[in-house]
Residue, then its C-alpha position, 0 to 999 in steps of 0.5 A: m383536452k390534454l394528453e400526457l405521456k410519461t416517459e422513463n428517461k429520468n429513471y434511466s438516466k438516474s440509474f446510469l448516474y448511480f452505476f457510474g457513481i458506484v464504479f467511480i467509488l470502487a475504482l478510487t478505492v482500488i487506486l487508494y489501496d494500491i497506493s497505500l500498499k506501495l507506500g508500505i513497501i517503500s517505508r519498509h525498505y527505508q526502515i531496513e536500510y536505516n536500521c542497517k546503517i545503524l547496525y554497522f555503527e552500533k551492534s546491538t541485539t535490539n537492532f538485529k531484532k528490528i531488522s529481523k521483524l522487518s525482513n523475516l530473517k532469523s539468523k544473524q548471518r543472513i541479516w548481515e548479508l542483507c545489510r551488505e547488500v542494502v548499504k553498498 
């Protein structure tokens, strides 16, 4: 006569594996989101710098509009001050 005892070890190990899988995916998502935000900030900075350099050579309204959109500055005087700081 055989006596079999069923243990719940497999269920616990599966639940721990499932929990750690979810934590890993969430951590990876947060890290990738943070990287994408930082790359966006870096890209915006280089766009402002590039457009300021172009503005010094070609003073057109389209260049002012581009910098205005990127920096949220409305007056031309503030845009010039920003460009002086950036191009230094």
